[in-house]
C-alpha positions in Angstrom: 27.2 35.2 6.5 23.7 33.8 6.0 22.9 30.0 5.8 22.0 28.6 2.4 19.4 25.9 1.8 19.4 23.4 -1.1 15.8 22.9 -2.2 14.1 20.5 -4.6 11.2 22.6 -5.9 7.8 21.4 -7.2 7.3 23.1 -10.6 4.5 21.1 -12.3 5.5 22.0 -15.9 9.2 21.7 -15.4 10.5 19.2 -13.0 14.2 18.8 -12.3 16.4 16.7 -10.0 18.7 19.6 -9.5 18.3 21.5 -6.2 18.1 25.3 -6.2 20.0 27.4 -3.6 18.0 29.8 -1.4 19.0 32.2 1.4 17.6 31.1 4.8 16.1 34.3 6.4 17.7 35.1 9.8 14.6 34.4 11.8 14.4 30.8 10.3 18.0 29.9 10.8 17.5 28.4 14.4 14.6 26.2 13.3 15.1 25.1 9.7 16.3 21.5 9.1 16.7 19.0 6.3 13.4 17.3 5.4 11.2 20.3 6.0 8.8 21.6 3.4 9.1 25.3 2.5 7.5 27.9 0.2 9.9 29.6 -2.1 9.7 32.1 -5.0 10.6 30.5 -8.4 11.1 31.8 -11.9 11.0 35.3 -13.3 7.6 36.1 -11.8 8.7 34.7 -8.5 5.6 32.6 -8.2 5.4 30.7 -4.9 6.0 27.0 -5.1 6.5 24.2 -2.6 9.9 22.7 -2.0 11.8 20.1 0.1 15.0 21.1 2.0 17.6 18.5 1.0 20.7 20.3 2.5 21.7 23.3 4.6 25.2 24.8 4.5 26.9 27.9 5.5 27.8 30.4 2.8 31.6 30.2 2.4 32.2 33.0 -0.1 30.8 36.6 -0.5 27.7 36.8 -2.7 28.2 37.7 -6.3 26.3 40.9 -6.9 25.5 39.8 -10.4 23.4 36.9 -9.2 19.9 37.4 -7.8 19.7 35.3 -4.6 16.2 34.5 -3.5 15.1 33.9 0.0 12.8 31.2 1.5 9.4 32.7 1.9 8.1 30.6 4.7 8.1 27.1 6.4 5.2 24.8 5.8 5.8 22.6 8.9 7.4 23.1 12.3 9.3 19.8 12.1 10.7 17.8 9.1 8.2 15.6 7.3 11.0 13.5 5.9 14.1 12.0 7.6 17.6 12.5 6.2 17.4 8.8 5.2 14.3 9.3 3.2 15.7 12.4 1.5 18.8 10.4 0.4 16.5 7.5 -0.6 14.4 9.7 -2.8 17.4 11.0 -4.6 18.8 7.5 -5.3 15.3 6.1 -6.3 14.5 8.9 -8.6 17.7 8.0 -10.6 16.9 4.3 -10.6 13.3 4.7 -11.5 13.7 7.5 -14.1 11.5 9.9 -12.2 11.9 13.2 -10.3 12.9 13.6 -6.7 10.0 15.8 -5.8 7.6 13.1 -6.9 9.4 10.5 -4.8 9.2 12.8 -1.7 5.5 13.3 -2.3 4.9 9.6 -2.7 6.6 9.0 0.7 4.0 11.3 2.5 0.5 10.5 3.6 -2.2 12.2 1.4 -3.1 14.7 4.0 0.4 16.2 3.8 0.2 16.3 0.0 -3.1 18.3 0.1 -3.6 22.1 0.4 -4.2 23.1 3.9 -4.1 25.8 6.5 -2.3 25.3 9.8 -2.9 26.6 13.3 -1.4 26.3 16.8 -3.7 25.1 19.6 -2.9 25.2 23.3 -2.7 21.6 24.5 -1.2 22.0 28.0 -0.7 24.8 30.6 1.0 27.8 29.2 2.2 30.9 31.0 0.0 34.1 31.3 2.6 35.8 29.1 2.2 33.3 26.3 -1.6 33.2 26.6 -1.9 37.0 26.2 1.1 38.1 24.2 1.1 35.2 21.7 -2.4 33.8 21.7 -4.1 37.2 22.5 -6.2 35.4 25.2 -7.5 32.8 22.7 -7.1 29.0 22.5 -5.6 29.0 19.0 -3.6 31.1 16.5 -3.2 30.5 12.8 0.3 29.8 11.4 0.1 32.8 9.1 -0.8 35.1 12.1 2.1 33.6 14.1 4.5 34.3 11.2 3.3 37.9 10.7 3.6 38.6 14.5 7.1 37.2 14.7 6.0 34.5 17.2 6.7 31.5 14.9 10.0 30.5 16.5 8.5 30.7 20.0 5.5 28.6 19.0 7.7 25.9 17.4 9.7 25.7 20.7 6.4 25.3 22.6 5.3 22.6 20.1 8.6 20.7 20.9 7.7 21.0 24.6 4.2 19.7 23.8 2.6 22.8 25.3 0.9 23.5 21.9 -0.1 21.3 19.1 -0.4 22.0 15.4 -3.6 21.2 13.5 -3.6 20.8 9.7 -6.9 22.1 8.4 -7.4 20.5 5.0 -10.1 21.5 2.5 -12.9 18.9 2.7 -10.8 16.8 5.0 -10.4 16.7 8.8 -6.9 15.7 9.7 -7.2 15.2 13.4 -10.0 13.8 15.6 -11.0 15.7 18.7 -12.7 14.7 22.0 -14.0 17.3 24.4 -12.3 17.2 27.8 -12.8 19.0 31.1 -9.8 20.6 32.9 -10.1 21.4 36.7 -9.1 25.0 37.5 -8.9 24.9 41.3 -6.8 23.2 44.0 -8.0 20.5 46.3 -8.5 23.0 49.2 -10.3 25.5 47.0 -12.8 22.8 46.0 -13.3 22.0 49.7 -14.3 25.6 50.2 -16.7 25.5 47.2 -18.4 22.4 48.6 -18.9 24.0 52.0 -20.5 27.1 50.4 -22.9 25.2 48.2 -26.5 25.0 49.5 -27.6 21.5 50.7 -30.1 21.1 47.7 -27.4 21.7 45.0 -26.7 17.9 44.8 -25.6 17.9 41.1 -23.2 20.8 41.7 -21.7 19.0 44.7 -21.3 15.8 42.6 -19.5 17.8 39.9 -17.2 19.6 42.4 -16.4 16.4 44.2 -15.4 14.7 40.9 -13.3 17.6 39.8 -11.6 17.5 43.2 -10.8 13.7 42.7 -9.1 14.4 39.4 -6.3 16.3 41.2 -5.6 18.6 38.4 -5.8 15.9 35.6 -8.2 16.2 32.7 -11.1 13.8 31.9 -13.4 13.4 28.9 -17.0 14.6 28.9 -18.0 10.9 28.4 -16.3 10.1 31.8 -18.3 12.8 33.5 -21.5 11.4 32.0 -20.6 7.9 33.4 -20.7 9.6 36.8 -24.2 11.0 36.1 -22.9 14.5 35.5 -24.5 16.1 32.4 -23.0 18.6 29.9 -25.4 21.2 31.4 -23.9 20.6 34.9 -20.4 21.0 33.5 -21.4 24.2 31.8 -22.5 25.5 35.2 -19.1 24.7 36.5 -17.5 26.6 33.6 -19.6 29.6 34.3 -18.6 29.5 38.0 -14.9 29.2 37.1 -14.5 25.7 38.6 -13.3 24.1 35.3 -13.0 24.7 31.6 -13.9 22.6 28.5 -11.1 22.0 26.0 -10.7 20.0 22.8 -8.0 17.3 22.8 -6.6 15.6 19.8 -6.8 11.7 19.8 -5.7 9.2 17.3 -8.3 7.5 15.1 -7.9 3.8 15.7 -9.2 1.7 12.8 -9.2 -1.3 15.1 -10.9 0.2 18.1 -13.8 -2.2 17.9 -11.6 -5.3 17.5 -10.5 -7.4 20.5 -7.0 -8.9 20.1 -6.4 -11.9 22.3 -2.7 -11.8 23.3 -0.6 -14.7 21.9 2.8 -16.1 22.9 5.7 -17.4 20.7 5.1 -21.0 19.5 7.7 -23.8 19.6 9.5 -23.8 16.3 10.2 -26.8 14.2 13.8 -27.8 13.3 13.6 -26.0 9.9 11.9 -22.9 11.4 14.6 -22.8 14.1 17.4 -22.9 11.5 15.8 -20.1 9.5 15.2 -18.0 12.7 18.7 -18.5 13.9 20.2 -17.4 10.6 18.1 -14.2 10.5 18.6 -13.5 14.2 22.4 -13.7 13.8 22.2 -11.0 11.2 20.0 -8.9 13.5 22.6 -9.3 16.4 25.5 -8.6 14.0 23.8 -5.5 12.5 24.3 -7.1 9.0 22.4 -6.0 5.9 22.0 -9.5 4.5 19.1 -10.4 2.2 17.4 -13.7 3.0 15.0 -15.6 0.7 12.7 -17.6 2.9 11.3 -20.2 0.6 8.7 -22.1 2.6 5.8 -24.2 1.3 2.3 -23.0 2.1 1.5 -23.7 5.8 5.2 -24.1 6.8 5.0 -21.4 9.4 6.8 -18.5 7.8 4.7 -15.9 9.8 5.9 -17.4 13.1 9.5 -17.0 12.0 8.7 -13.3 11.1 7.1 -12.7 14.5 9.9 -14.2 16.6 12.5 -12.3 14.5 10.6 -9.0 15.2 10.4 -9.8 18.9 14.3 -9.9 18.9 14.4 -6.6 17.1 12.0 -5.0 19.6 14.1 -6.3 22.5 17.0 -4.2 21.0 14.8 -1.1 20.9 14.6 -1.2 17.1 11.7 -1.1 14.7 10.4 -3.5 12.1 8.7 -3.2 8.7 6.3 -5.9 7.6 4.9 -5.7 4.1 2.0 -7.8 2.6 1.1 -7.6 -1.1 -2.4 -6.3 -0.9 -5.2 -5.1 1.4 -7.0 -8.5 1.4 -4.2 -10.1 3.3 -3.9 -7.3 5.8 -6.7 -8.2 8.3 -5.3 -11.6 9.2 -1.8 -10.3 9.3 -2.8 -7.3 11.5 -4.6 -9.7 13.8 -1.5 -11.9 14.3 0.7 -8.9 14.8 -1.6 -6.9 17.2 -2.2 -10.1 19.2 1.6 -10.5 19.6 2.8 -6.9 19.9 -0.3 -4.9 20.9 -0.2 -1.1 20.7 3.3 -1.3 19.3 1.8 -2.0 15.8 0.9 0.7 13.3 -1.0 -0.3 10.1 -0.7 1.5 6.7 -2.8 0.5 3.7 -5.3 1.9 1.2 -8.3 0.5 3.1 -8.0 3.1 5.9 -9.5 6.6 5.7 -7.1 9.5 5.0 -7.4 10.6 8.6 -6.6 7.1 9.9 -3.6 6.8 7.6 -2.3 10.2 8.8 -2.7 9.2 12.5 -0.9 5.9 12.0 1.9 7.7 10.1 2.2 10.2 13.0 2.4 7.3 15.5 5.3 5.9 13.6 6.9 9.3 13.1 6.7 10.0 16.9 8.1 6.6 17.6 4.9 5.6 19.5 4.7 2.4 17.3 7.8 0.3 16.4 6.2 -2.3 14.1 4.7 -1.3 10.8 2.3 -3.6 8.9 1.1 -2.5 5.5 1.0 -2.7 1.8 3.5 -1.4 -0.8 3.7 2.3 0.1 4.4 1.5 3.8 8.0 0.7 2.7 8.4 4.5 3.1 7.2 4.6 6.7 9.3 7.1 8.8 10.8 4.5 11.1 14.1 5.9 12.4 15.9 2.8 13.7 15.0 -0.3 11.6 16.1 -3.7 12.8 14.4 -5.9 10.2 12.4 -5.5 7.0 10.1 -8.4 5.8 8.3 -8.7 2.5 5.8 -11.5 2.5 4.7 -13.1 -0.8 7.7 -11.3 -2.3 6.8 -12.6 -5.8 3.6 -10.6 -6.0 3.5 -8.0 -8.8 1.6 -5.5 -6.6 4.9 -4.6 -4.9 5.7 -2.7 -8.2 4.0 0.6 -8.5 2.7 0.9 -12.1 2.0 4.7 -11.8 4.8 7.3 -11.8 7.2 6.9 -10.0 7.6 3.2 -10.9 9.4 1.9 -7.8 9.5 -1.7 -6.6 9.1 -2.2 -2.8 11.7 -4.9 -2.8 14.4 -2.6 -4.2 13.5 0.1 -1.5 13.6 -2.6 1.2 17.1 -3.6 0.2 18.2 0.0 0.1 16.9 0.7 3.6 18.3 -2.6 4.9 21.8 -1.5 3.8 21.2 2.0 5.3 20.2 0.6 8.7 22.6 -2.4 8.5 19.7 -4.8 9.1 18.5 -8.0 7.4 15.8 -8.1 4.8 13.6 -11.2 4.6 11.8 -12.0 1.3 9.2 -14.8 2.0 7.3 -16.9 -0.5 6.2 -20.4 -1.3 6.8 -19.5 -5.0 9.6 -16.9 -5.2 10.0 -14.8 -8.3 12.5 -16.3 -10.7 14.6 -13.1 -10.3 14.9 -13.7 -6.5 15.5 -17.4 -6.8 18.2 -16.8 -9.3 19.9 -14.3 -7.0 19.8 -16.9 -4.2 21.5 -19.4 -6.6 24.2 -16.9 -7.2 24.4 -16.4 -3.4 23.5 -12.7 -3.7 20.7 -13.7 -1.4 20.9 -16.3 1.3 18.4 -19.1 0.7 16.5 -20.5 3.7 14.0 -23.4 3.1 11.0 -24.7 4.9 10.0 -27.9 3.2 7.4 -29.2 5.7 4.2 -27.9 7.1 4.4 -26.6 10.6 1.7 -29.1 11.8 3.4 -32.0 9.9 0.4 -32.3 7.6 1.1 -33.3 4.0 0.4 -30.9 1.2 -3.1 -31.3 -0.3 -3.8 -33.9 -3.0 -4.4 -32.2 -6.4 -6.6 -33.6 -9.1 -6.8 -32.1 -12.7 -10.1 -32.1 -14.6 -9.9 -31.7 -18.4 -12.8 -29.5 -19.3 -12.7 -30.6 -22.9 -13.6 -34.1 -21.8 -16.4 -32.7 -19.6 -17.9 -31.0 -22.7 -17.7 -34.3 -24.7 -19.9 -35.9 -22.0 -22.5 -33.1 -22.4 -21.5 -31.1 -19.3 -21.3 -27.5 -20.4 -21.6 -26.1 -16.8 -18.9 -24.0 -15.2 -18.5 -26.9 -12.7 -17.2 -30.3 -13.6 -19.0 -33.3 -12.1 -15.9 -34.0 -9.9 -15.9 -30.5 -8.4 -19.7 -30.5 -7.8 -19.4 -33.9 -6.1 -16.5 -32.7 -3.8 -18.3 -29.5 -2.9 -21.4 -31.5 -1.9 -19.2 -33.9 0.1 -17.7 -31.0 2.1 -21.2 -29.7 2.8 -22.2 -33.1 4.2 -19.1 -33.2 6.4 -19.7 -29.6 7.6 -16.3 -28.6 6.2 -15.6 -25.5 4.1 -14.4 -24.9 0.5 -12.6 -22.1 -1.4 -13.3 -21.5 -5.1 -11.0 -19.4 -7.2 -12.2 -17.8 -10.4 -9.0 -16.9 -12.3 -10.3 -13.6 -13.8 -6.9 -12.4 -15.0 -7.3 -11.4 -18.7 -10.9 -12.7 -18.8 -14.2 -10.9 -18.3 -17.9 -10.9 -19.0 -18.8 -9.1 -22.3 -21.8 -8.6 -24.5 -21.9 -10.1 -28.0 -24.5 -10.2 -30.8 -24.9 -13.7 -32.0 -26.2 -12.5 -35.4 -23.5 -10.1 -36.5 -20.7 -10.7 -34.0 -20.8 -7.2 -32.6 -19.0 -6.8 -29.2 -19.8 -3.7 -27.1 -16.5 -1.8 -26.7 -15.6 1.2 -24.7 -15.8 4.4 -26.8 -12.5 5.6 -25.2 -10.4 2.4 -25.1 -9.8 -0.5 -27.4 -11.3 -3.1 -25.1 -14.7 -4.6 -24.5 -16.8 -3.3 -21.7 -17.4 -5.6 -18.7 -20.9 -6.6 -17.6 -21.9 -5.8 -14.0 -25.2 -7.4 -13.0 -25.2 -5.8 -9.6 -25.6 -2.3 -11.1 -27.1 -3.5 -14.4 -24.5 -1.6 -16.3 -21.6 -2.0 -18.7 -18.3 -0.6 -17.4 -14.8 -0.1 -18.8 -12.2 -1.1 -16.2 -9.6 1.2 -17.7 -11.2 4.6 -18.0 -14.4 4.1 -15.9 -16.9 4.8 -18.8 -20.3 3.4 -17.9 -23.6 2.8 -19.8 -26.7 0.7 -19.7 -26.8 -3.0 -20.9 -28.1 -3.0 -24.5 -31.1 -5.1 -25.3 -30.8 -4.5 -29.1 -27.6 -4.8 -31.1 -26.4 -1.3 -31.9 -24.9 -2.6 -35.1 -27.6 -4.8 -36.7 -30.6 -4.1 -34.4 -31.0 -7.8 -33.7 -32.3 -8.9 -30.4 -29.9 -11.9 -30.3 -27.6 -10.1 -27.9 -26.1 -12.2 -25.1 -23.4 -11.9 -22.6 -20.4 -14.2 -22.4 -17.6 -14.9 -20.0 -17.5 -16.1 -16.4 -17.8 -13.3 -13.9 -18.0 -14.0 -10.2 -21.7 -13.0 -10.0 -22.6 -15.4 -12.8 -20.6 -18.2 -11.1 -22.3 -17.5 -7.8 -25.8 -17.7 -9.3 -24.9 -21.0 -11.1 -23.4 -22.5 -7.9 -26.5 -21.5 -5.9 -28.7 -23.2 -8.4 -26.5 -26.3 -8.5 -26.2 -26.6 -4.7 -29.2 -24.7 -3.2 -28.3 -25.4 0.4 -24.8 -23.9 0.2 -24.1 -20.7 2.0 -21.8 -18.6 -0.3 -19.6 -15.6 0.3 -18.5 -13.8 -2.8 -15.3 -11.8 -2.7 -14.4 -9.6 -5.7 -14.0 -5.9 -6.5 -17.7 -5.3 -6.2 -18.2 -6.8 -2.8 -15.1 -5.3 -1.2 -15.5 -1.7 -2.2 -16.7 -0.5 1.2 -14.2 0.2 4.0 -13.6 -2.9 6.1 -15.4 -5.2 3.7 -12.4 -7.6 3.4 -12.2 -8.1 7.1 -16.0 -8.5 7.6 -16.2 -11.2 4.9 -13.2 -13.1 6.1 -14.4 -12.9 9.7 -17.8 -14.2 8.6 -16.2 -17.1 6.8 -13.9 -17.8 9.8 -16.9 -18.1 12.1 -18.3 -20.7 9.6 -21.3 -18.5 8.6 -20.7 -19.7 5.0 -19.7 -23.0 3.4 -18.0 -21.7 0.3 -15.8 -18.7 -0.3 -15.9 -17.7 -3.9 -13.5 -15.1 -5.2 -10.8 -13.8 -7.5 -7.0 -13.6 -6.8 -7.5 -11.8 -3.5 -8.5 -15.1 -1.8 -5.6 -17.1 -3.3 -2.8 -16.3 -0.9 -1.8 -15.8 2.8 -5.2 -16.8 4.3 -5.4 -19.4 7.0 -8.8 -21.1 7.6 -8.3 -24.5 9.4 -11.8 -25.8 8.4 -11.1 -25.5 4.6 -10.5 -28.9 3.2 -11.3 -28.3 -0.5 -10.0 -25.7 -3.0 -11.5 -25.6 -6.4 -9.9 -23.6 -9.3 -12.6 -23.0 -11.9 -10.5 -21.9 -14.8 -6.8 -22.5 -14.3 -5.4 -21.5 -17.7 -7.1 -18.1 -18.5 -3.8 -16.2 -17.7 -1.6 -18.5 -19.8 -2.7 -16.9 -23.1 -1.7 -13.3 -22.1 1.0 -11.5 -24.1 3.5 -11.6 -21.1 6.7 -13.7 -20.9 5.8 -14.2 -17.2 2.4 -15.7 -17.8 3.5 -19.3 -17.0 5.2 -18.2 -13.8 2.2 -16.2 -12.7 -0.1 -19.2 -13.4 2.1 -21.6 -11.5 2.4 -19.2 -8.5 -1.4 -18.6 -8.4 -2.3 -22.3 -8.5 0.3 -23.2 -5.9 -0.8 -20.4 -3.6 -4.5 -21.2 -3.8 -3.8 -24.9 -3.4 -2.1 -24.1 -0.1 -5.3 -22.8 1.4 -6.5 -26.4 1.7 -5.8 -28.7 4.6 -4.1 -26.2 6.9 -5.7 -27.6 10.0 -5.9 -31.1 11.3 -8.0 -32.4 8.4 -6.5 -33.5 5.1 -6.9 -31.2 2.1 -8.0 -31.7 -1.5 -7.6 -29.5 -4.6 -9.5 -29.7 -7.9 -8.1 -27.8 -10.8 -10.3 -27.4 -13.9 -8.4 -26.6 -17.2 -8.8 -26.7 -20.9 -5.0 -27.1 -21.2 -4.1 -29.5 -18.3 -0.9 -30.7 -20.0 0.7 -27.3 -19.8 3.9 -27.6 -17.7 2.9 -24.7 -15.3 -0.3 -26.6 -14.4 1.5 -30.0 -14.2 4.2 -28.7 -11.8 1.6 -26.9 -9.7 -0.3 -30.3 -9.4 2.9 -31.9 -8.0 3.8 -28.8 -5.8 7.2 -28.9 -7.5 8.6 -25.4 -7.5 12.2 -26.5 -8.1 11.3 -28.4 -11.3 9.2 -25.5 -12.6 12.1 -23.1 -11.8 14.5 -25.2 -13.9 12.2 -25.5 -16.8 11.2 -21.9 -16.8 14.8 -20.6 -16.4 15.7 -22.7 -19.5 13.0 -21.1 -21.5 13.9 -17.6 -20.3 17.5 -18.3 -21.3 16.4 -19.3 -24.8 14.1 -16.3 -25.3 16.6 -13.9 -23.7 14.4 -12.5 -21.0 14.7 -11.7 -17.3 16.5 -12.8 -15.1 19.2 -13.3 -17.8 18.6 -9.9 -19.2 17.7 -6.5 -17.8 14.6 -4.9 -19.3 13.7 -1.3 -20.0 10.2 -0.4 -21.4 9.8 3.0 -23.0 6.2 4.0 -23.4 4.7 7.0 -25.2 1.0 8.0 -25.4 -0.9 10.9 -27.1 -4.5 11.7 -28.1 -3.2 11.7 -31.7 -2.1 8.2 -33.0 0.4 9.5 -35.6 2.0 11.9 -33.0 2.5 9.0 -30.6 4.0 6.7 -33.3 6.2 9.5 -34.6 7.5 10.5 -31.2 8.5 7.0 -30.0 10.4 6.4 -33.2 12.2 9.7 -32.7 13.1 8.8 -29.1 14.4 5.4 -30.1 16.7 7.0 -32.6 18.0 9.3 -29.8 18.8 6.2 -27.7 20.2 3.8 -30.3 23.7 5.5 -30.7 24.6 4.6 -27.1 23.5 0.9 -27.3 26.0 -1.9 -28.0 25.5 -4.6 -30.5 24.5 -7.0 -27.7 21.4 -5.0 -26.7 18.1 -6.3 -28.2 15.5 -3.7 -29.2 11.8 -4.9 -29.7 9.5 -2.4 -31.3 8.2 0.3 -31.4 4.8 -1.4 -31.5 1.3 -0.5 -30.3 0.6 -1.7 -26.7 -1.6 -4.8 -26.4 -4.5 -2.6 -25.6 -3.6 0.2 -28.0 -6.0 2.8 -26.9 -7.2 3.8 -23.4 -8.7 7.0 -22.0 -8.8 8.3 -25.7 -5.0 8.1 -25.8 -2.9 5.9 -28.2 -0.1 3.9 -26.6 3.2 2.7 -28.2 6.1 1.0 -26.5 9.7 -0.2 -27.1 11.4 -2.9 -25.1 15.2 -2.9 -24.7 16.8 -6.1 -23.4 20.4 -5.9 -22.2 23.1 -7.3 -20.0 25.4 -4.3 -19.6 24.9 -0.9 -21.2 27.2 1.7 -19.7 25.7 4.8 -21.3 22.0 3.8 -21.5 20.9 5.0 -18.1 22.4 8.5 -18.6 20.9 8.8 -22.1 17.4 7.9 -20.7 17.7 10.6 -18.1 18.6 13.0 -20.8 15.5 12.0 -22.7 13.3 12.5 -19.7 14.6 16.0 -19.1 14.6 17.1 -22.7 11.0 16.1 -23.3 9.4 18.1 -20.5 8.1 20.8 -22.7 6.4 18.2 -24.9 5.0 16.5 -21.8 3.5 19.8 -20.7 1.7 20.0 -24.1 0.0 16.6 -23.6 2.5 14.0 -24.6 3.1 11.3 -22.0 6.4 9.5 -21.7 7.3 6.7 -19.3 10.6 4.8 -18.7 10.0 1.6 -16.7 13.0 -0.3 -15.4 12.3 -4.1 -15.0 8.6 -3.7 -16.1 6.0 -6.2 -14.8 3.1 -5.0 -16.9 3.1 -5.6 -20.7 -0.7 -5.3 -21.4 
């Protein structure tokens, strides 16, 4: 009886988490495995769709003649692209995140494997004459389709496993593999001796070529290596014509750090607190125990060294390690530390790499050529097979939650994988999220604390400036007199400063002073942002762009001015205030190009600038010993946002950026400018008092019935027609309400804070609950039953434990 494969199919208009059963054709039975992608016929018209094999089982009973059993059409890959672990993870996550399995599986793969592509087999090592002529027809390559048609696919897959042939993915407009041209000698040592003897005495270049080919003793060398021996491509072509050698193409990995020199480092002596934390984590590694540790360490306490030494233990056991950082800006310094300690054993995955570089790094992990993975959120799905530890640095950061579909949180995935591999998960932060800290209080997580800086320096002294008082004295500048004075002092001492512009919820906009007109985006209910570098107005939601108006479109007045404090405006003001200062600006505009983060940080590290001015990307994780002053230009802009976490986010940001000061031998200072300096989040940040802030904020969360005391579900609906969106969300809420208990709290439906973006109207409902047995199932029913409406332009999103409310 034939084998049957359970396949999750990708049908764009009708997704389902139910696998469909297909017959495995006899010729594919020896090679098909779980985790492979296949092409299968689907629906009445038997159109061809992609699917993932999630299970293979023998057919136990004779086939019912009344059922039409369809067969797998073809394989898309010679080897599985997902491990059995990731297949199971995708199934569990799709349920928890109210999404579809196929979307989870696609999210786990590098973009190259999600694109449309052609595949071909290329000879990469010596093959027999029989294979060369009967399979490759005397050529160097054969397409996958041709191999399938000629019945040679199984043989080629076996040759691929033996590394005799390699598979190249040919992507439209993308090159997935990098090639170098190499030269392969074709004769034996003795045969080359005979060639040299037969060459005329004046054929010096040919003799040089043959001698070098003879020295290779059958091994290959790149054309560049021949050039280093003064042998040109023309000389090599002569050798090809005479049958002495042949030129081939060899695939090499693209190395995004090929130009970087990493000086090897050794483990540092740990402080007593670091040793205690390390020993606890190491014990879990040795015991193969899936414990979750919350490593709460003040800024500069040496959390990274604990990570590095724990990973070294894992590598000694032959296991792998996952290390996550919250965003690309932190990656360069973290990569430097990890590459310096573990060398080629480190693979890097983040959005700053090209698609080809990401694919090559992914393959290094998949082939177990790299055991340590450093990267941002999506690297939590790296195909490591034997994980010994998972670390999430700055675990409180909201960037670990994906806001697009599927809405997973990297922390949840890390804990799932930790349980699967029976390994510890370490969540590190100076300012843990309230949810994680509460779990540590309940001993769901194990709390480890580092209360002292590794170099025994004290935390920086923080001073608050009330900008209302500055205005009363006639100073309407962005910079208080104290901050200006401290910046000039650092300049005189040849020390460096970091300036944070808290842009969250605050941007430069154009306003008419005569009629009050604000230039809004035509597609979204939000003002456009002024960009002086491109002399344009841009919408940061839909990307709409237009020129800066000189006349008010509403009243034709010329009294049009721009307001707000963008980084460009602050840089210009700062340069005018302190003309001798060398300033590096880091924001979205200056870091668009590949490698920009690393170049700017490296320049600042080499002291090519006195002041680093930037947005949130400079606030955390960075370590510059010569920085002795941190200035926060506008501490409270994020406090007014319609988000119950706004105080927590403000406290975390201020604490994190303060920690950039005084990390070396010199004492640090912090100046925080605020129009609301008495706010408890700012006062506790001034004192570096996380515990007091935690108690105060938890009390307020309890009173207002929010997380971590309640679970949250956000149901969002959007449509191009406002009435349709409003009607549908009310309809869906009525569908959900019958399964809710009286303890559940429903807020809404209401328009979202920014009610229209991309010409779509957004409405949302918030459900707060402690325990609702039937809610999860009812939401999955809603997701399934609305698919036809979604295919017609309605968008529905169900977000578990949402972080974005704007």
